A tleap script that builds the chain and sets N, CA, C and O, in Angstrom:
source leaprc.protein.ff14SB
mol = sequence {
  NMET PRO LEU ASN LEU ASP PHE ASN VAL VAL
  ILE PHE VAL LEU VAL ILE PHE LEU LEU PHE
  LEU PHE VAL MET ALA LEU LYS GLU ARG GLY
  LEU LEU LEU PHE LYS ILE ILE LEU LYS THR
  ALA LEU GLY ALA LEU ILE ILE PHE GLY ILE
  ASN PHE ILE GLY GLN ARG PHE ASN ILE VAL
  ILE PRO LEU ASN ILE TRP THR SER ALA CYS
  VAL GLY ILE LEU GLY ILE PRO GLY ILE LEU
  VAL LEU ALA LEU MET LYS TRP ALA ILE CPHE
}
set mol.1.N position { 19.780 159.820 -163.025 }
set mol.1.CA position { 18.659 158.901 -163.009 }
set mol.1.C position { 17.991 158.991 -161.637 }
set mol.1.O position { 18.638 158.726 -160.623 }
set mol.2.N position { 16.698 159.362 -161.584 }
set mol.2.CA position { 16.022 159.512 -160.295 }
set mol.2.C position { 15.777 158.154 -159.635 }
set mol.2.O position { 15.609 157.130 -160.297 }
set mol.3.N position { 15.766 158.191 -158.332 }
set mol.3.CA position { 15.541 156.983 -157.550 }
set mol.3.C position { 14.039 156.813 -157.343 }
set mol.3.O position { 13.394 157.672 -156.742 }
set mol.4.N position { 13.493 155.732 -157.827 }
set mol.4.CA position { 12.059 155.456 -157.693 }
set mol.4.C position { 11.830 154.563 -156.479 }
set mol.4.O position { 12.147 153.374 -156.497 }
set mol.5.N position { 11.277 155.153 -155.428 }
set mol.5.CA position { 10.968 154.405 -154.221 }
set mol.5.C position { 9.457 154.350 -154.033 }
set mol.5.O position { 8.753 155.341 -154.229 }
set mol.6.N position { 8.993 153.208 -153.660 }
set mol.6.CA position { 7.583 153.064 -153.344 }
set mol.6.C position { 7.354 153.602 -151.927 }
set mol.6.O position { 8.085 153.242 -151.004 }
set mol.7.N position { 6.364 154.446 -151.753 }
set mol.7.CA position { 6.102 155.064 -150.465 }
set mol.7.C position { 5.744 154.025 -149.405 }
set mol.7.O position { 6.090 154.195 -148.236 }
set mol.8.N position { 5.062 152.961 -149.793 }
set mol.8.CA position { 4.693 151.903 -148.855 }
set mol.8.C position { 5.922 151.186 -148.306 }
set mol.8.O position { 5.943 150.790 -147.141 }
set mol.9.N position { 6.932 151.021 -149.132 }
set mol.9.CA position { 8.163 150.368 -148.681 }
set mol.9.C position { 8.869 151.246 -147.651 }
set mol.9.O position { 9.384 150.744 -146.651 }
set mol.10.N position { 8.891 152.534 -147.891 }
set mol.10.CA position { 9.532 153.452 -146.952 }
set mol.10.C position { 8.798 153.432 -145.621 }
set mol.10.O position { 9.437 153.386 -144.570 }
set mol.11.N position { 7.485 153.466 -145.640 }
set mol.11.CA position { 6.688 153.399 -144.413 }
set mol.11.C position { 6.935 152.081 -143.688 }
set mol.11.O position { 7.074 152.067 -142.465 }
set mol.12.N position { 6.990 150.976 -144.423 }
set mol.12.CA position { 7.237 149.672 -143.823 }
set mol.12.C position { 8.592 149.637 -143.126 }
set mol.12.O position { 8.702 149.126 -142.012 }
set mol.13.N position { 9.609 150.167 -143.763 }
set mol.13.CA position { 10.946 150.188 -143.167 }
set mol.13.C position { 10.964 151.068 -141.918 }
set mol.13.O position { 11.603 150.715 -140.926 }
set mol.14.N position { 10.277 152.200 -141.951 }
set mol.14.CA position { 10.218 153.068 -140.778 }
set mol.14.C position { 9.485 152.403 -139.620 }
set mol.14.O position { 9.895 152.546 -138.467 }
set mol.15.N position { 8.414 151.685 -139.908 }
set mol.15.CA position { 7.677 150.985 -138.852 }
set mol.15.C position { 8.546 149.891 -138.235 }
set mol.15.O position { 8.563 149.734 -137.014 }
set mol.16.N position { 9.255 149.145 -139.048 }
set mol.16.CA position { 10.152 148.107 -138.528 }
set mol.16.C position { 11.238 148.732 -137.665 }
set mol.16.O position { 11.585 148.195 -136.613 }
set mol.17.N position { 11.773 149.859 -138.103 }
set mol.17.CA position { 12.811 150.548 -137.330 }
set mol.17.C position { 12.261 151.034 -135.993 }
set mol.17.O position { 12.933 150.906 -134.970 }
set mol.18.N position { 11.042 151.592 -135.984 }
set mol.18.CA position { 10.445 152.050 -134.731 }
set mol.18.C position { 10.131 150.883 -133.795 }
set mol.18.O position { 10.281 151.010 -132.579 }
set mol.19.N position { 9.700 149.757 -134.345 }
set mol.19.CA position { 9.490 148.573 -133.504 }
set mol.19.C position { 10.795 148.078 -132.904 }
set mol.19.O position { 10.837 147.658 -131.747 }
set mol.20.N position { 11.856 148.131 -133.693 }
set mol.20.CA position { 13.179 147.753 -133.187 }
set mol.20.C position { 13.591 148.680 -132.044 }
set mol.20.O position { 14.092 148.218 -131.019 }
set mol.21.N position { 13.383 149.986 -132.218 }
set mol.21.CA position { 13.713 150.931 -131.150 }
set mol.21.C position { 12.872 150.687 -129.906 }
set mol.21.O position { 13.360 150.805 -128.783 }
set mol.22.N position { 11.606 150.345 -130.114 }
set mol.22.CA position { 10.730 150.065 -128.985 }
set mol.22.C position { 11.218 148.857 -128.190 }
set mol.22.O position { 11.246 148.893 -126.960 }
set mol.23.N position { 11.597 147.804 -128.879 }
set mol.23.CA position { 12.100 146.600 -128.202 }
set mol.23.C position { 13.412 146.900 -127.475 }
set mol.23.O position { 13.625 146.439 -126.354 }
set mol.24.N position { 14.275 147.661 -128.107 }
set mol.24.CA position { 15.542 148.022 -127.471 }
set mol.24.C position { 15.313 148.914 -126.260 }
set mol.24.O position { 16.040 148.813 -125.272 }
set mol.25.N position { 14.316 149.783 -126.323 }
set mol.25.CA position { 14.017 150.663 -125.196 }
set mol.25.C position { 13.511 149.867 -124.004 }
set mol.25.O position { 13.762 150.234 -122.856 }
set mol.26.N position { 12.811 148.797 -124.267 }
set mol.26.CA position { 12.329 147.974 -123.167 }
set mol.26.C position { 13.453 147.193 -122.516 }
set mol.26.O position { 13.355 146.836 -121.342 }
set mol.27.N position { 14.522 146.918 -123.257 }
set mol.27.CA position { 15.637 146.149 -122.721 }
set mol.27.C position { 16.707 147.034 -122.067 }
set mol.27.O position { 17.301 146.648 -121.060 }
set mol.28.N position { 16.946 148.199 -122.630 }
set mol.28.CA position { 18.011 149.069 -122.165 }
set mol.28.C position { 17.498 150.060 -121.139 }
set mol.28.O position { 16.383 150.568 -121.254 }
set mol.29.N position { 18.314 150.329 -120.139 }
set mol.29.CA position { 17.951 151.328 -119.153 }
set mol.29.C position { 18.333 152.731 -119.619 }
set mol.29.O position { 17.793 153.716 -119.115 }
set mol.30.N position { 19.235 152.831 -120.549 }
set mol.30.CA position { 19.695 154.122 -121.020 }
set mol.30.C position { 18.664 154.870 -121.838 }
set mol.30.O position { 18.798 156.077 -122.040 }
set mol.31.N position { 17.651 154.189 -122.309 }
set mol.31.CA position { 16.632 154.818 -123.131 }
set mol.31.C position { 15.379 155.127 -122.312 }
set mol.31.O position { 14.257 154.905 -122.768 }
set mol.32.N position { 15.580 155.635 -121.113 }
set mol.32.CA position { 14.474 155.929 -120.217 }
set mol.32.C position { 13.552 157.001 -120.791 }
set mol.32.O position { 12.331 156.902 -120.669 }
set mol.33.N position { 14.124 158.011 -121.409 }
set mol.33.CA position { 13.320 159.065 -122.011 }
set mol.33.C position { 12.435 158.508 -123.116 }
set mol.33.O position { 11.281 158.914 -123.252 }
set mol.34.N position { 12.964 157.584 -123.905 }
set mol.34.CA position { 12.182 156.966 -124.975 }
set mol.34.C position { 11.016 156.167 -124.396 }
set mol.34.O position { 9.921 156.168 -124.957 }
set mol.35.N position { 11.252 155.482 -123.267 }
set mol.35.CA position { 10.174 154.737 -122.625 }
set mol.35.C position { 9.068 155.666 -122.146 }
set mol.35.O position { 7.883 155.368 -122.299 }
set mol.36.N position { 9.465 156.795 -121.565 }
set mol.36.CA position { 8.482 157.739 -121.056 }
set mol.36.C position { 7.657 158.312 -122.203 }
set mol.36.O position { 6.442 158.464 -122.079 }
set mol.37.N position { 8.312 158.630 -123.316 }
set mol.37.CA position { 7.599 159.160 -124.472 }
set mol.37.C position { 6.617 158.119 -125.025 }
set mol.37.O position { 5.485 158.458 -125.369 }
set mol.38.N position { 7.046 156.860 -125.110 }
set mol.38.CA position { 6.147 155.813 -125.603 }
set mol.38.C position { 4.961 155.596 -124.674 }
set mol.38.O position { 3.833 155.407 -125.129 }
set mol.39.N position { 5.221 155.625 -123.371 }
set mol.39.CA position { 4.120 155.440 -122.424 }
set mol.39.C position { 3.151 156.615 -122.460 }
set mol.39.O position { 1.943 156.434 -122.308 }
set mol.40.N position { 3.680 157.817 -122.663 }
set mol.40.CA position { 2.808 158.978 -122.781 }
set mol.40.C position { 1.943 158.881 -124.032 }
set mol.40.O position { 0.758 159.212 -123.992 }
set mol.41.N position { 2.519 158.435 -125.130 }
set mol.41.CA position { 1.744 158.262 -126.362 }
set mol.41.C position { 0.673 157.189 -126.173 }
set mol.41.O position { -0.453 157.339 -126.646 }
set mol.42.N position { 1.028 156.114 -125.483 }
set mol.42.CA position { 0.043 155.069 -125.203 }
set mol.42.C position { -1.063 155.596 -124.294 }
set mol.42.O position { -2.233 155.258 -124.477 }
set mol.43.N position { -0.701 156.415 -123.326 }
set mol.43.CA position { -1.699 157.035 -122.455 }
set mol.43.C position { -2.650 157.926 -123.232 }
set mol.43.O position { -3.847 157.962 -122.946 }
set mol.44.N position { -2.116 158.653 -124.224 }
set mol.44.CA position { -2.970 159.496 -125.070 }
set mol.44.C position { -3.959 158.645 -125.854 }
set mol.44.O position { -5.125 159.017 -125.992 }
set mol.45.N position { -3.504 157.510 -126.368 }
set mol.45.CA position { -4.413 156.616 -127.095 }
set mol.45.C position { -5.495 156.051 -126.177 }
set mol.45.O position { -6.649 155.913 -126.581 }
set mol.46.N position { -5.119 155.731 -124.957 }
set mol.46.CA position { -6.094 155.195 -124.003 }
set mol.46.C position { -7.133 156.259 -123.651 }
set mol.46.O position { -8.329 155.971 -123.606 }
set mol.47.N position { -6.676 157.490 -123.403 }
set mol.47.CA position { -7.617 158.574 -123.094 }
set mol.47.C position { -8.532 158.838 -124.287 }
set mol.47.O position { -9.728 159.071 -124.115 }
set mol.48.N position { -7.975 158.801 -125.489 }
set mol.48.CA position { -8.800 158.993 -126.689 }
set mol.48.C position { -9.882 157.917 -126.761 }
set mol.48.O position { -11.034 158.213 -127.078 }
set mol.49.N position { -9.514 156.673 -126.470 }
set mol.49.CA position { -10.493 155.585 -126.477 }
set mol.49.C position { -11.544 155.753 -125.398 }
set mol.49.O position { -12.725 155.500 -125.632 }
set mol.50.N position { -11.119 156.180 -124.214 }
set mol.50.CA position { -12.078 156.414 -123.128 }
set mol.50.C position { -13.036 157.534 -123.501 }
set mol.50.O position { -14.239 157.429 -123.261 }
set mol.51.N position { -12.514 158.602 -124.084 }
set mol.51.CA position { -13.379 159.718 -124.489 }
set mol.51.C position { -14.319 159.315 -125.614 }
set mol.51.O position { -15.467 159.756 -125.651 }
set mol.52.N position { -13.838 158.476 -126.534 }
set mol.52.CA position { -14.675 158.026 -127.643 }
set mol.52.C position { -15.843 157.193 -127.135 }
set mol.52.O position { -16.977 157.369 -127.580 }
set mol.53.N position { -15.570 156.298 -126.217 }
set mol.53.CA position { -16.625 155.445 -125.655 }
set mol.53.C position { -17.440 156.204 -124.612 }
set mol.53.O position { -18.656 156.037 -124.523 }
set mol.54.N position { -16.762 157.037 -123.824 }
set mol.54.CA position { -17.425 157.727 -122.727 }
set mol.54.C position { -18.338 158.860 -123.123 }
set mol.54.O position { -19.058 159.383 -122.272 }
set mol.55.N position { -18.340 159.261 -124.381 }
set mol.55.CA position { -19.243 160.328 -124.814 }
set mol.55.C position { -20.704 159.938 -124.638 }
set mol.55.O position { -21.560 160.788 -124.393 }
set mol.56.N position { -20.972 158.672 -124.762 }
set mol.56.CA position { -22.355 158.212 -124.570 }
set mol.56.C position { -22.789 158.342 -123.114 }
set mol.56.O position { -23.964 158.567 -122.825 }
set mol.57.N position { -21.824 158.198 -122.196 }
set mol.57.CA position { -22.131 158.225 -120.764 }
set mol.57.C position { -21.741 159.549 -120.118 }
set mol.57.O position { -21.735 159.666 -118.893 }
set mol.58.N position { -21.418 160.543 -120.936 }
set mol.58.CA position { -21.016 161.867 -120.474 }
set mol.58.C position { -19.762 161.801 -119.588 }
set mol.58.O position { -19.674 162.497 -118.576 }
set mol.59.N position { -18.805 160.966 -119.974 }
set mol.59.CA position { -17.527 160.848 -119.277 }
set mol.59.C position { -16.441 161.265 -120.262 }
set mol.59.O position { -16.167 160.561 -121.234 }
set mol.60.N position { -15.833 162.408 -120.002 }
set mol.60.CA position { -14.788 162.908 -120.892 }
set mol.60.C position { -13.608 163.361 -120.040 }
set mol.60.O position { -13.770 164.170 -119.127 }
set mol.61.N position { -12.432 162.842 -120.339 }
set mol.61.CA position { -11.199 163.232 -119.650 }
set mol.61.C position { -10.422 164.133 -120.597 }
set mol.61.O position { -10.248 163.796 -121.768 }
set mol.62.N position { -9.952 165.282 -120.100 }
set mol.62.CA position { -9.188 166.170 -120.985 }
set mol.62.C position { -7.939 165.475 -121.524 }
set mol.62.O position { -7.258 164.746 -120.802 }
set mol.63.N position { -7.655 165.708 -122.788 }
set mol.63.CA position { -6.500 165.088 -123.424 }
set mol.63.C position { -5.405 166.127 -123.589 }
set mol.63.O position { -5.494 167.000 -124.453 }
set mol.64.N position { -4.370 166.034 -122.758 }
set mol.64.CA position { -3.198 166.883 -122.883 }
set mol.64.C position { -1.971 166.083 -122.446 }
set mol.64.O position { -2.084 164.906 -122.105 }
set mol.65.N position { -0.823 166.711 -122.456 }
set mol.65.CA position { 0.417 165.987 -122.180 }
set mol.65.C position { 0.457 165.462 -120.742 }
set mol.65.O position { 0.997 164.385 -120.492 }
set mol.66.N position { -0.104 166.208 -119.809 }
set mol.66.CA position { -0.037 165.803 -118.403 }
set mol.66.C position { -0.968 164.634 -118.103 }
set mol.66.O position { -0.590 163.702 -117.394 }
set mol.67.N position { -2.167 164.682 -118.635 }
set mol.67.CA position { -3.075 163.563 -118.408 }
set mol.67.C position { -2.599 162.316 -119.152 }
set mol.67.O position { -2.762 161.198 -118.663 }
set mol.68.N position { -2.017 162.508 -120.321 }
set mol.68.CA position { -1.476 161.372 -121.067 }
set mol.68.C position { -0.329 160.722 -120.306 }
set mol.68.O position { -0.240 159.497 -120.234 }
set mol.69.N position { 0.540 161.538 -119.744 }
set mol.69.CA position { 1.667 160.997 -118.968 }
set mol.69.C position { 1.168 160.293 -117.713 }
set mol.69.O position { 1.702 159.253 -117.326 }
set mol.70.N position { 0.147 160.856 -117.077 }
set mol.70.CA position { -0.412 160.241 -115.870 }
set mol.70.C position { -0.975 158.860 -116.180 }
set mol.70.O position { -0.713 157.903 -115.451 }
set mol.71.N position { -1.740 158.753 -117.247 }
set mol.71.CA position { -2.320 157.461 -117.622 }
set mol.71.C position { -1.242 156.512 -118.138 }
set mol.71.O position { -1.263 155.323 -117.820 }
set mol.72.N position { -0.307 157.021 -118.925 }
set mol.72.CA position { 0.733 156.167 -119.484 }
set mol.72.C position { 1.661 155.589 -118.436 }
set mol.72.O position { 2.066 154.430 -118.534 }
set mol.73.N position { 1.999 156.376 -117.441 }
set mol.73.CA position { 2.953 155.917 -116.429 }
set mol.73.C position { 2.253 155.138 -115.321 }
set mol.73.O position { 2.753 154.101 -114.884 }
set mol.74.N position { 1.104 155.626 -114.863 }
set mol.74.CA position { 0.410 154.974 -113.750 }
set mol.74.C position { -0.526 153.850 -114.181 }
set mol.74.O position { -0.797 152.938 -113.399 }
set mol.75.N position { -1.020 153.904 -115.407 }
set mol.75.CA position { -1.912 152.855 -115.889 }
set mol.75.C position { -3.331 153.050 -115.394 }
set mol.75.O position { -3.851 154.166 -115.407 }
set mol.76.N position { -3.957 151.968 -114.958 }
set mol.76.CA position { -5.350 152.020 -114.510 }
set mol.76.C position { -5.529 152.934 -113.296 }
set mol.76.O position { -6.517 153.666 -113.248 }
set mol.77.N position { -4.621 152.929 -112.311 }
set mol.77.CA position { -4.783 153.910 -111.228 }
set mol.77.C position { -4.743 155.355 -111.724 }
set mol.77.O position { -5.411 156.218 -111.154 }
set mol.78.N position { -3.985 155.628 -112.757 }
set mol.78.CA position { -3.960 156.968 -113.327 }
set mol.78.C position { -5.292 157.357 -113.930 }
set mol.78.O position { -5.729 158.500 -113.801 }
set mol.79.N position { -5.939 156.406 -114.589 }
set mol.79.CA position { -7.267 156.654 -115.146 }
set mol.79.C position { -8.256 156.942 -114.025 }
set mol.79.O position { -9.066 157.863 -114.122 }
set mol.80.N position { -8.184 156.154 -112.970 }
set mol.80.CA position { -9.100 156.352 -111.844 }
set mol.80.C position { -8.862 157.693 -111.165 }
set mol.80.O position { -9.821 158.369 -110.791 }
set mol.81.N position { -7.602 158.093 -110.996 }
set mol.81.CA position { -7.293 159.388 -110.384 }
set mol.81.C position { -7.860 160.521 -111.223 }
set mol.81.O position { -8.472 161.444 -110.686 }
set mol.82.N position { -7.666 160.461 -112.531 }
set mol.82.CA position { -8.192 161.513 -113.401 }
set mol.82.C position { -9.712 161.545 -113.383 }
set mol.82.O position { -10.308 162.622 -113.378 }
set mol.83.N position { -10.347 160.374 -113.374 }
set mol.83.CA position { -11.811 160.335 -113.332 }
set mol.83.C position { -12.339 160.895 -112.000 }
set mol.83.O position { -13.342 161.608 -111.980 }
set mol.84.N position { -11.666 160.573 -110.901 }
set mol.84.CA position { -12.088 161.101 -109.596 }
set mol.84.C position { -11.869 162.603 -109.513 }
set mol.84.O position { -12.698 163.324 -108.957 }
set mol.85.N position { -10.756 163.078 -110.062 }
set mol.85.CA position { -10.508 164.524 -110.071 }
set mol.85.C position { -11.566 165.238 -110.913 }
set mol.85.O position { -12.067 166.290 -110.518 }
set mol.86.N position { -11.900 164.678 -112.050 }
set mol.86.CA position { -12.935 165.261 -112.918 }
set mol.86.C position { -14.273 165.286 -112.191 }
set mol.86.O position { -15.004 166.274 -112.260 }
set mol.87.N position { -14.591 164.201 -111.496 }
set mol.87.CA position { -15.857 164.130 -110.771 }
set mol.87.C position { -15.885 165.114 -109.595 }
set mol.87.O position { -16.910 165.746 -109.338 }
set mol.88.N position { -14.759 165.245 -108.881 }
set mol.88.CA position { -14.711 166.108 -107.700 }
set mol.88.C position { -14.731 167.587 -108.080 }
set mol.88.O position { -15.321 168.398 -107.367 }
set mol.89.N position { -14.097 167.945 -109.188 }
set mol.89.CA position { -14.007 169.358 -109.563 }
set mol.89.C position { -15.277 169.811 -110.271 }
set mol.89.O position { -15.768 170.911 -110.017 }
set mol.90.N position { -15.811 168.978 -111.153 }
set mol.90.CA position { -16.983 169.391 -111.927 }
set mol.90.C position { -18.159 168.592 -111.456 }
set mol.90.O position { -19.267 168.766 -111.965 }
savepdb mol mol.pdb
quit
C-alpha cells in the first residue's frame, strides 16, 4: 500500500525543522559553521534586494559568495565597503 503524503505537509515539516535548527544555532556555539552559512544566505538576500532597488539608480553590487559573506557577517558596514569599492574601481 503506497504512502500518500501531501507535499505541503512535507514542506511545512521541513520549514519547522529548519527554524528549529536556526534557533539552536543561535544558542549553541558548536554550530558556528551553520551560523556563517545562514548569515551568508541572508547577505545574498540583502544584496539581491539592493540590486533590485538599485537598478533604477545604477547601483549594482556583484552577487557572489564573497560579497554575500561580507554583507552577512559585517552587516551595514559590509554594504558600505562593497559600495565604496565598486565606486572606487569603476
